[in-house]
Phi, psi and omega in degrees: 000136181288157176302321183295315183290334181285330183234079185300148181233170177276123181282151182279110182269142176281170176297154185295333185088352178279151186244139181277097185259333194273118169267197183298308185295322180297320178295313177306311186294316182301326183277329174294318177295325181302325178261004170050062185317311181291328175294316180293317175305319186296317189259344186300313181303316176291320177304308180295318179300321182279321186263329184226062186290341179268010184248128176295117185299331180285328171291320179300317180295317184294304182293323179293322181292322180297317176295320183295331175308323180285331171296319174301311179301316180307306185282326181290321181289320177295320179293327178289326180285328182226075188283069176228162180288148177124349174061226184296344172299319177284313187295305184293320183297324183270340182257318187261284180197147181304318179297320177298317182299312181294317184298314181298314181288326175301311178299314180299315184298326179286333174296326177284321174305308179296323180294321178298321177300308183289322182286335174295314179299317181297323177305325185270301189271007180236294183293307185290319181296313180298321180294315180296319181297317181288320179296320183299313178301309184297328185253012176056042184247112174291331177301314180293317180300317181289326180297322177297320175290320184297309189288350177280347181284153188306304187291316173302323178295319178290321180294311179294326175299318178297320176301314178304312180300319180301314180301315181302310182300314181299319178295321179300314182290343177286348175098164186293330179297312178294318181301314180297325179290319180298315182291321184294316179300306186285338172294322179297315177298312179301317180292321177301315176300323177297314178296324177294318178304314176302312182299322179298315178292319182295334186256016178236137175272170178294320182298318180295320183295315183299319182296313187284326177294317177298319178299316179297311182293327177293320185276340183257318180238007178060038175255119181274146177050050191299326185296308179288328180294319178294320174302316182288322176304314179298317177300315178301333183262010174105003178279142173214151179287133182246149178291147180273135181226160182287331176301320178296326178296318175300320180290332183269006184305323178308324176297328178293338173269322185308324182295348181245009182299119183115353184285351176253012185297340179296338182293340180282347175247030188304332180285355183235020179253130179289147179037059191297335180300325178265310189301321180295311181298312184295315182295317180297303185294325178293322181292326179291319179296314182301314179295318180301311181299312184288326177301310181296317183294311187286313182293321175298317176296323180297311181297321184296328182272312186279321182099132184295319180297315180299316177303312184289325180290315179298318182292322178299314180299321183287324185267336188244353180222176169253022187260007182294127183273355184294137184282345174224178182300148182277074180254153182309319181298324180297314182293323178293324180291333177293335192278350183214150175245014177290113186301320183294316178296321181294314180299318178299315181293318184287322176296321179295317181300315176298315187293323182296328175286313183297314183292329180302328181296325182295317182289319179297318178295319180297315181290328176297317178299310183294317177303314180300315179303317181296319180296314184291326180295330175267006175070024168283324175253166179305138183292344177293347177287348179270004185289135181240154178293152186291323187267307186273349184057033177274135175289082193294324183293316180293324178299314180297318181296316181295321182303312183297315177301316179299317180294321176296316182290331174297314180299316179298321182291331186269315193257355181228158174276013187307313187293333178293338186254336190237341192273087175251089187303308188296319181291321184298309180281332183299325179299316179297319179290328176297316179300319185290346170306321185287330175295324181287319183296318188263354183305313182291347184253316179279328179235060185302320183294322178294318182293318180287340178272353180285162177301164184299325182301323185285334183272003183307142179233152174233121183051039174087352183258129179305135176302324178297324177290320176298316178298319179298322179296309181294326175299319176300318180293317180303312185277345167292318173298314184294318179293325175300309178298321180300324181272338186259342180236089183301328179291339178282322188229344183130179187296145181229021176287177181308319181296315181298313181296317179294328182289316180295313179299324178297319178301312184286324176296317179298326177300316181295315182300315180299318179297314186290324176295312182299318180296323178290321179295316182291328178295322177294335179272359179090020179242125178257111178294338175297323175290325182299317184283005172284350180225165174272153183300151175291174180291000000 
C-alpha cells in the first residue's frame, strides 16, 4: 500500500470558477419566481376550497407566513455563515455529517428533477392551454380554442415541452449574467399581469361576475344559469357549506407554507450572490413580504367577486367528482379572464399566467445544476461535472445532465402513470428541510469557530439563545406539521401508498449509498472526504 493511500489527505481544491453576479434585486426576483407567485394565486382558492373548506384562507396565510419567516431565517442565516452554492448539502455536511449533507441535498434535488418534469408539462397543457382557451372565447377565435385543445394532447404536449426545455438550457448556457437579466425582465411582465388581474377583480362586482360567467358557460358548454347550477350540482353530490373554525386553520397550516415553497431558493446559488451575508437575508425575507401582500390583495379581491360558497362548491366538484362543468381547470386566472374582453388586458393576464409557470423552470433547473456542481466540486460525483464554459462561466456539463434527466421525466409524466404512484413532491423535499433544522440548531455548538467567525447579523441572539438556533427549532416544528399533512392528506401533496413511501425512502437511501461508495473510492485514491468537510468550499 502506498504512503498516500495509508495517510489520506485533504486535496487542494481550485476555485469554483463561479462569479458572484446576483445583487439584492436579482436574489429577490429569483426567490419570488421560485415560489411562482402567479401559479400559486391561480390554484390556491380551489385548493383551499376543496381540501380545507372550514379554514379561513386569510388566517391560513397570516399564521402560515409567521411560521414561514423562521424557515427563511433558518436558510438565510445558514447561507450567511456558509455562503457557497449547494444549500443543505453544505450546511448539513459541515455541521452534522458529510453523509447527511449529501443525502438531504440529493433528496431535495430529486424533488426538483421530478418537479421540472411535471411543471414543464403544466406549462404547456395547463398554463398555455388555459390561456389559449380564454383568449379564444374573448376574441371569438376557433383557432385559439382549438389550439388550446390540441396542445393538451400527449404528443403535442411532449413536443412543445421539449422546446421549452431547450430554451431553458440555452439560457442556462448563456451564463448567470444573462440569466438574471432574463428573469428580471420577464418577472416585471409577469408581475404586471398579476396586477392587471387584481385590477380586474377590484373593478368588478359580484353581480357582474355572475352575469358574465353565466354568459360564458352558456356559450361554451351550453349550461344555463351556470352560477346557481354549479352550487346545486355540488349539493346534489354531497357538498355543503361548513362553518369556519380556528381548528381547521391549524390543520391547514401546511398550506400557509406551501404558497411560499421556493422563496429560499437563492441559497442554492450562494456562490454567485454578492455580499451574501446581507443579500440572502434581505432577498429571502423581502420575497416573503412581497408574496404575503399580493396574496392577501388578489385572493381577497377574488373571493369578494366570486364568492366563498361558489368557489368551494366548484372546487368540490373538480376535486371530488367527475361532474365539474368547467371547460378548463378552475384557476383564478380563468375567472378573471371571463370578466373582460379587452384584448390587451387578456393578453397581459394570460401571458403572466404562462410566465409564472415558465420562469419557475429556470430557478429549479439552476439550483439542480448548482447542487450537482457542488457534489462534483467535493469529488462525490465525477469532477468533469464542474466544467464551465470559457466565456459565460456556465457549468455546461452539469447543465447537460440535468437537461437529459428533465427530458426523460417529462416523457414519463406524460406517457406513463408513474407520477400518479410515486410523486409526493412535498414529502420528498420536506424531509430535506426537516433535517436542515438540526444544522441550524447545532451550528453555534458543533461548529463554534464557524459561527463566531460569521458576520454580526448571523451571530444575533435573543435572550442569550442564538437566533439561528431559535429559527431551527421553529423550522423543525413547521416541517413536522408539513410532513404529517404530506403523509395524511394525499390530495395535499401526492400519493402516500406503499409504492410512494418506498420511492421516497429509496431516494434518500440511494443518496447515502452514493456518498459512502464515493468516500471509499476517494479513500483508495488517498483523499479523505471527512477532512474535506472540515472546511467550507473555496470561492
